[in-house]
C-alpha positions as CSV (number, residue, x, y, z in Angstrom):
1,M,34.3,7.7,38.4
2,K,33.4,4.3,39.7
3,R,33.1,1.7,37.0
4,L,29.7,0.1,37.4
5,L,29.7,-2.0,34.3
6,S,32.7,-3.8,33.0
7,S,31.2,-5.0,29.8
8,P,32.2,-2.6,27.0
9,P,29.3,-3.6,24.7
10,L,26.8,-2.9,27.5
11,L,28.4,0.5,28.1
12,D,28.1,1.2,24.4
13,I,24.4,0.3,24.5
14,I,23.9,2.7,27.4
15,Q,25.8,5.5,25.6
16,S,23.8,5.0,22.4
17,A,20.4,4.9,24.1
18,A,18.0,7.5,22.8
19,E,16.7,8.4,26.3
20,P,18.8,9.9,29.2
21,I,20.2,7.4,31.7
22,I,21.8,8.7,34.9
23,T,23.3,6.5,37.7
24,I,23.9,7.8,41.2
25,D,25.5,6.3,44.3
26,E,24.3,6.1,47.9
27,H,25.3,9.8,48.4
28,Q,23.3,10.9,45.4
29,R,26.4,11.7,43.4
30,I,26.3,11.1,39.6
31,V,28.5,8.3,38.6
32,M,27.3,7.7,35.1
33,F,25.8,10.2,32.5
34,N,25.1,8.9,29.0
35,A,25.2,10.9,25.7
36,A,21.4,11.4,25.7
37,A,21.6,12.9,29.2
38,E,24.3,15.3,27.9
39,R,22.0,16.5,25.1
40,A,19.0,16.8,27.5
41,F,20.7,18.7,30.3
42,L,23.3,20.5,28.3
43,Y,26.1,19.2,30.6
44,S,29.0,17.2,29.4
45,A,29.7,13.9,31.1
46,E,32.9,15.3,32.6
47,Q,30.9,18.2,34.1
48,A,28.1,16.0,35.5
49,I,30.0,13.0,36.9
50,G,30.8,13.6,40.5
51,A,28.2,16.4,40.9
52,D,25.2,16.1,43.1
53,L,21.9,15.0,41.6
54,D,20.4,18.2,42.8
55,T,22.3,20.0,40.0
56,L,19.8,18.6,37.5
57,I,16.7,19.4,39.6
58,P,15.0,22.8,40.1
59,A,15.5,24.1,43.6
60,R,11.8,24.0,44.6
61,F,11.6,20.3,43.7
62,R,14.8,19.0,45.2
63,V,13.3,17.6,48.4
64,A,10.7,15.7,46.6
65,H,12.9,14.5,43.8
66,T,15.6,13.1,46.1
67,E,13.1,10.6,47.5
68,P,13.6,8.0,44.7
69,A,17.3,8.0,45.6
70,S,16.5,6.8,49.1
71,H,15.9,3.4,47.6
72,V,19.6,3.0,47.2
73,E,20.0,2.7,51.0
74,D,17.1,0.3,51.3
75,P,18.3,-3.2,50.6
76,G,14.7,-4.5,50.5
77,I,13.9,-2.7,47.3
78,S,14.7,-4.6,44.1
79,S,15.1,-3.1,40.7
80,R,11.7,-4.5,39.7
81,Q,10.0,-2.8,42.7
82,A,11.3,0.7,41.9
83,G,8.9,3.3,40.8
84,L,7.9,3.7,37.1
85,G,6.8,6.8,35.2
86,I,7.5,9.3,38.1
87,P,6.7,12.9,36.8
88,L,9.7,15.2,37.4
89,R,11.1,18.5,36.2
90,G,14.6,18.6,34.8
91,L,17.0,21.6,34.9
92,R,19.3,22.3,32.0
93,S,22.7,24.0,32.5
94,N,21.3,27.2,31.0
95,G,18.6,27.4,33.7
96,E,15.7,26.1,31.5
97,E,13.3,23.7,33.0
98,F,11.6,20.8,31.1
99,P,9.2,18.0,32.0
100,V,10.4,14.5,32.2
101,E,9.2,11.1,33.4
102,A,11.5,8.8,35.3
103,S,11.8,5.1,35.9
104,T,14.3,3.8,38.4
105,A,16.2,0.6,38.9
106,Q,18.5,-0.5,41.7
107,I,21.9,-2.0,40.8
108,R,24.1,-4.0,43.2
109,T,27.8,-4.4,42.3
110,K,30.9,-5.2,44.2
111,T,31.6,-1.5,44.7
112,G,28.3,-0.7,46.2
113,V,24.6,-0.1,45.6
114,F,23.6,2.3,42.9
115,L,20.3,3.7,41.5
116,S,19.9,4.1,37.7
117,I,17.4,6.7,36.6
118,F,15.9,6.3,33.1
119,L,14.4,9.6,31.9
120,R,12.1,10.6,29.1
121,D,11.8,14.2,27.9
122,V,8.0,14.7,27.6
123,T,8.1,18.3,26.5
124,E,6.7,17.5,23.0
125,R,4.1,15.2,24.4
126,R,2.9,17.8,26.9
127,R,2.7,20.3,24.0
128,V,0.6,17.8,22.0
129,D,-1.6,17.0,25.0
130,Q,-2.2,20.7,25.5
131,A,-3.1,21.2,21.9
132,L,-5.5,18.2,22.0
133,R,-7.1,19.6,25.1
134,A,-7.5,23.0,23.5
135,S,-9.0,21.3,20.4
136,R,-11.3,19.2,22.5
137,D,-12.5,22.3,24.4
138,G,-13.0,24.1,21.1
139,L,-15.1,21.2,19.8
140,T,-17.1,21.1,23.0
141,R,-17.9,24.8,22.6
142,L,-18.8,24.3,19.0
143,S,-21.1,21.4,19.9
144,N,-22.8,23.6,22.5
145,A,-23.2,26.4,20.0
146,L,-24.7,24.1,17.4
147,L,-27.1,22.6,19.9
148,H,-28.2,26.1,20.8
149,V,-28.7,27.2,17.2
150,R,-30.5,24.0,16.4
151,E,-33.0,24.3,19.2
152,Q,-33.5,28.0,18.4
153,E,-34.1,27.2,14.8
154,K,-36.5,24.4,15.6
155,R,-38.5,26.7,17.9
156,H,-38.5,29.4,15.2
157,I,-39.8,27.0,12.6
158,A,-42.4,25.5,14.9
159,Q,-43.6,29.0,15.7
160,E,-43.8,29.9,12.0
161,L,-45.8,26.8,11.3
162,H,-48.2,27.5,14.1
163,D,-48.7,31.2,13.4
164,D,-48.4,31.6,9.7
165,L,-49.6,28.3,8.2
166,G,-52.1,27.8,11.0
167,Q,-53.7,31.2,10.4
168,T,-53.7,30.5,6.7
169,L,-55.5,27.2,7.2
170,T,-58.0,28.9,9.5
171,A,-58.7,31.5,6.9
172,L,-59.3,28.8,4.3
173,T,-61.8,27.1,6.6
174,M,-63.7,30.4,7.1
175,E,-63.7,30.9,3.3
176,L,-65.1,27.5,2.8
177,S,-67.8,28.2,5.3
178,H,-68.8,31.4,3.3
179,L,-68.7,29.4,0.1
180,E,-70.8,26.6,1.5
181,A,-73.4,29.2,2.8
182,D,-73.8,30.6,-0.8
183,L,-74.3,27.2,-2.4
184,S,-77.7,26.0,-3.4
185,P,-79.2,23.4,-1.1
186,D,-79.7,21.2,-4.2
187,D,-76.1,21.4,-5.3
188,A,-74.9,18.1,-3.7
189,N,-71.9,17.8,-5.9
190,L,-70.3,21.1,-4.8
191,R,-71.2,20.5,-1.2
192,A,-69.4,17.1,-1.4
193,H,-66.3,18.9,-2.7
194,V,-66.5,21.4,0.2
195,R,-66.7,18.6,2.7
196,A,-63.7,16.9,1.1
197,M,-61.8,20.2,1.3
198,R,-62.8,20.5,5.0
199,R,-61.4,17.0,5.7
200,L,-58.2,17.8,3.9
201,I,-57.7,21.0,5.8
202,K,-58.4,19.2,9.1
203,E,-55.8,16.5,8.2
204,T,-53.3,19.3,7.3
205,F,-54.0,20.9,10.7
206,A,-53.2,17.6,12.4
207,S,-50.0,17.1,10.5
208,L,-49.0,20.7,11.1
209,R,-49.5,20.3,14.9
210,R,-47.6,17.1,14.9
211,I,-44.6,18.5,13.0
212,A,-44.6,21.6,15.1
213,S,-44.7,19.6,18.3
214,D,-41.9,17.3,17.1
215,L,-39.8,20.3,16.4
216,R,-40.4,22.0,19.7
217,P,-43.5,21.1,21.7
218,V,-45.1,24.2,23.2
219,M,-45.9,22.3,26.4
220,L,-42.1,21.8,27.1
221,D,-41.8,25.6,27.3
222,D,-45.2,26.3,28.8
223,L,-46.0,23.3,31.0
224,G,-42.7,21.8,31.7
225,L,-40.7,18.6,31.2
226,A,-43.1,16.1,33.0
227,A,-46.1,17.3,30.8
228,A,-44.0,17.2,27.7
229,V,-42.8,13.6,28.3
230,E,-46.4,12.5,29.2
231,W,-47.5,14.0,25.9
232,L,-44.8,12.1,24.0
233,V,-45.8,8.8,25.6
234,A,-49.6,9.4,25.0
235,N,-48.9,10.3,21.4
236,F,-46.7,7.2,21.0
237,V,-49.4,5.0,22.4
238,S,-52.2,6.5,20.4
239,I,-50.4,6.3,17.1
240,Y,-48.6,2.9,17.4
241,G,-50.7,1.1,20.0
242,I,-47.6,-0.2,22.0
243,D,-48.4,-0.8,25.6
244,T,-46.3,1.7,27.5
245,E,-45.9,2.2,31.2
246,A,-44.5,5.6,32.3
247,R,-43.4,6.6,35.7
248,I,-42.4,10.3,36.0
249,E,-41.4,11.6,39.4
250,I,-39.3,14.8,39.0
251,G,-41.0,17.0,41.6
252,E,-42.4,20.5,41.1
253,E,-39.2,22.3,40.5
254,E,-38.6,22.5,36.7
255,P,-35.1,21.6,35.5
256,C,-33.0,24.2,33.7
257,R,-33.8,24.4,30.0
258,P,-30.7,22.5,28.6
259,V,-31.4,19.6,31.0
260,A,-35.2,19.6,30.2
261,T,-34.5,19.7,26.4
262,T,-31.9,17.0,26.6
263,L,-34.1,14.6,28.5
264,F,-37.1,15.3,26.2
265,R,-34.9,14.7,23.1
266,I,-33.6,11.4,24.6
267,V,-37.1,10.2,25.2
268,Q,-38.2,11.3,21.8
269,E,-35.3,9.6,20.0
270,A,-35.6,6.4,22.1
271,L,-39.3,6.0,21.3
272,T,-38.7,6.7,17.6
273,N,-36.0,4.0,17.5
274,I,-38.3,1.5,19.3
275,V,-40.9,2.1,16.5
276,K,-38.4,1.8,13.7
277,H,-36.3,-1.1,14.9
278,A,-37.5,-3.0,18.0
279,R,-40.8,-4.6,17.0
280,A,-41.7,-4.4,20.7
281,S,-45.1,-4.9,22.3
282,K,-44.3,-3.4,25.7
283,V,-42.2,-0.4,26.8
284,S,-41.4,0.9,30.2
285,L,-40.2,4.5,30.9
286,R,-39.0,5.8,34.3
287,L,-37.9,9.4,34.8
288,C,-37.0,10.3,38.4
289,R,-35.1,13.1,40.2
290,T,-32.8,12.5,43.1
291,E,-31.0,15.2,45.1
292,S,-28.1,15.4,42.6
293,Q,-29.3,14.0,39.3
294,F,-32.1,13.1,36.9
295,E,-32.3,9.4,36.2
296,L,-34.0,8.1,33.0
297,T,-34.5,4.5,32.0
298,I,-36.3,3.3,28.9
299,Q,-36.6,-0.4,28.2
300,D,-38.6,-2.5,25.7
301,N,-39.2,-6.2,25.0
302,G,-38.3,-6.1,21.4
303,V,-36.0,-8.1,19.2
304,G,-32.9,-6.3,20.3
305,A,-29.7,-6.6,18.4
306,A,-26.1,-7.8,18.8
307,P,-23.9,-4.9,19.9
308,E,-21.8,-5.2,16.8
309,R,-24.9,-5.0,14.6
310,L,-26.1,-1.9,16.5
311,A,-23.0,0.0,15.5
312,K,-23.7,-0.8,11.8
313,K,-27.1,0.7,11.6
314,P,-26.5,4.3,10.6
315,P,-30.0,5.7,11.4
316,L,-29.9,4.2,14.9
317,S,-26.3,4.7,15.6
318,L,-26.4,8.4,14.6
319,G,-29.4,9.0,16.9
320,L,-27.7,7.2,19.8
321,Q,-24.5,9.2,19.2
322,A,-26.5,12.4,19.3
323,M,-27.9,11.3,22.7
324,R,-24.5,10.6,24.0
325,E,-23.1,14.0,22.9
326,R,-26.1,15.8,24.5
327,V,-25.6,14.0,27.8
328,Q,-21.8,14.4,27.9
329,L,-22.1,18.1,27.3
330,L,-24.0,18.3,30.6
331,D,-21.5,16.1,32.5
332,G,-23.9,13.2,32.5
333,D,-23.5,9.6,31.4
334,I,-25.6,7.3,29.2
335,A,-25.5,3.5,28.9
336,I,-27.2,1.7,26.1
337,S,-27.5,-2.1,26.2
338,T,-29.1,-4.5,23.7
339,R,-28.9,-8.1,22.8
340,E,-30.7,-10.3,20.3
341,K,-34.1,-11.3,21.5
342,G,-33.3,-9.5,24.7
343,G,-34.7,-6.1,24.0
344,F,-33.2,-2.6,24.3
345,R,-32.4,-0.6,27.5
346,L,-31.2,2.9,27.9
347,D,-30.0,4.4,31.2
348,A,-29.1,8.1,31.4
349,H,-28.0,10.2,34.4
350,I,-27.8,14.0,34.2
351,P,-26.8,16.3,37.0
352,V,-29.5,18.6,38.4
353,Q,-26.9,21.4,38.3
354,P,-24.9,20.8,35.1
355,P,-21.8,23.0,34.3
356,E,-22.5,26.4,32.8
357,S,-23.0,26.1,29.1
358,P,-22.9,28.7,26.4
359,W,-26.1,27.2,24.8
360,E,-29.5,27.8,26.3
361,A,-32.4,26.2,24.5
362,S,-34.8,29.0,25.0
């Protein structure tokens, strides 16, 4: 074995290192093999020193893995220029493979030029990464399922409100008509009560339609996304009187239901937040379709907020988080910017053909 380092303390440091350290010469023979390398590869130093580096590499990777060693023969490569974090596969003496990452450093001594390879066994990290990916995939599937159940439940409640309570209120109106017909023309007091009850039923009808539309507007299913967004904007203007300019250009082809529902909910949530927080006098909305994606922009001239304050407003931040989750589930992206006295702006992009999803808002 060639002595690379003459300083015993430095050799002791290398031997006590927690990560495997292997040094090879210009012929790719192992000349140094520390204790951590012994534990990782299940070879003793006596067995490893003098052996070819290929001994520690699975056969199918040997050509690729010998490339780092070529730096030994290149005097223009310094130790600081060597590769870092190279993914490799190690081969133990019992034939077991394991993933490692390698960093290399060139060493020049009086006896020649050598390459030191610093290894890190990433088996546990890979296992944790796989577990995290599986957990993330599970959470994504759960989010998809919850969105599906939520939209289905909203539609069911809206239908029940429209059919059952709507019919009941209609029946009450008819009964009042019969009652009014039987009243004496001179009974002004009772007729006034009937008129008051008619007004109350009419107001209840209006509230019922509003609640049902907020839950799941019939026009989103029957007339499509453009009509539903136009209804949202018209309703927003009529109730709050905020000047709103809407430009909707999505063509005649209706988007798939998850995309349509997501875009509708984003517009709905954004307009709600503008009413609650912005104190705006003007709003602009643009919803367009390109060949590959839907583009939605909503902007107001309100008071805005500093980004750090935005995150501290639970009602607003929860709504924005729900928007982000909906968009991300469709492989889209959403950007929200706001600054004090600078208004609020939302930009969302959703693919025309999103990935297949287990939820279908139908």
